[in-house]
C-alpha positions as CSV (number, residue, x, y, z in Angstrom):
1,M,91.1,3.0,57.6
2,A,93.4,0.3,58.9
3,N,91.6,0.6,62.3
4,F,88.2,-0.1,60.9
5,R,86.5,-3.5,61.6
6,P,82.8,-4.1,61.1
7,L,80.9,-5.9,63.9
8,Y,79.2,-9.3,63.8
9,D,77.6,-10.1,60.4
10,R,78.4,-6.8,58.8
11,V,80.6,-6.4,55.7
12,L,82.4,-3.2,54.5
13,V,82.4,-3.0,50.7
14,K,83.6,-0.5,48.1
15,R,81.5,-0.1,44.9
16,M,83.0,-1.0,41.6
17,E,83.0,1.6,38.9
18,G,80.0,1.5,36.6
19,E,80.1,1.6,32.8
20,S,80.6,5.0,31.3
21,K,79.4,4.0,27.8
22,S,76.1,2.4,26.8
23,S,76.0,-0.8,24.7
24,G,75.5,1.4,21.6
25,G,78.8,3.3,22.4
26,L,77.3,6.5,23.7
27,F,78.8,8.1,26.8
28,I,76.6,8.2,29.8
29,P,76.8,11.4,31.9
30,E,77.3,11.1,35.7
31,T,73.8,12.4,36.5
32,A,72.2,9.7,34.4
33,K,74.2,6.7,35.7
34,D,72.7,4.1,38.1
35,K,74.9,3.3,41.1
36,P,76.6,-0.1,40.4
37,Q,75.3,-3.0,42.5
38,Q,78.7,-4.7,42.3
39,A,81.3,-4.2,45.0
40,E,84.6,-5.6,46.4
41,V,84.6,-6.8,50.0
42,I,87.1,-4.7,52.0
43,A,86.6,-6.0,55.6
44,I,84.3,-8.4,57.4
45,G,83.0,-8.8,61.0
46,T,83.5,-11.8,63.3
47,G,80.3,-13.6,62.3
48,R,76.6,-14.0,63.0
49,L,75.3,-14.9,66.4
50,T,72.6,-17.6,66.5
51,D,69.7,-17.7,69.0
52,D,71.8,-19.9,71.3
53,N,74.8,-17.5,71.2
54,K,77.0,-19.6,68.9
55,L,79.1,-17.7,66.4
56,V,78.7,-18.6,62.7
57,A,81.5,-17.5,60.4
58,L,80.8,-15.4,57.4
59,I,80.9,-16.9,53.9
60,V,82.4,-13.9,52.2
61,K,86.0,-12.8,52.7
62,P,88.0,-9.7,51.9
63,G,88.8,-9.4,48.2
64,D,85.5,-11.2,47.0
65,K,83.5,-9.4,44.3
66,I,79.8,-9.4,45.3
67,L,76.4,-8.4,44.0
68,F,74.0,-6.7,46.5
69,G,70.5,-5.2,46.5
70,K,69.9,-1.7,45.1
71,Y,68.9,-0.1,48.3
72,A,70.9,-2.3,50.8
73,G,73.3,-1.0,53.3
74,D,74.4,2.3,54.7
75,E,76.9,4.6,52.9
76,V,79.9,5.9,54.9
77,K,83.0,7.9,53.9
78,L,86.3,6.6,55.2
79,D,89.4,8.5,54.4
80,G,87.4,10.5,51.8
81,V,86.4,7.3,49.9
82,E,82.7,6.2,49.8
83,H,82.0,2.7,51.2
84,I,78.9,0.7,52.1
85,I,78.3,-1.3,55.3
86,L,76.0,-4.3,54.6
87,R,74.7,-7.2,56.5
88,E,75.9,-10.5,55.0
89,S,72.2,-11.4,54.3
90,D,72.0,-8.3,52.0
91,I,74.6,-9.9,49.7
92,L,72.8,-11.6,46.8
93,A,75.8,-13.4,45.2
94,V,79.6,-13.8,45.0
95,I,80.9,-13.2,41.5
96,E,83.4,-15.9,40.5
97,A,86.2,-14.9,38.2
């Protein structure tokens, strides 16, 4: 995984674990859980190319916690761990601590 670097405006993220209990205290089985839309940025590309071939740096950085669209990105498995590759434009928000 150390040799993996997304290209251009793409971002490699790892989903954060979802809640295993409901707000009422009931345990939610794996089959009934929605996939979490929060993730941690693992690696970023070099930036987005504009129409006049200028490189614009990405806003997110490795370690950021983000919120992304439910059906955004492509799932990949790296070293047996599931990750998602997104375009930076698919990221809805950065979650501040």
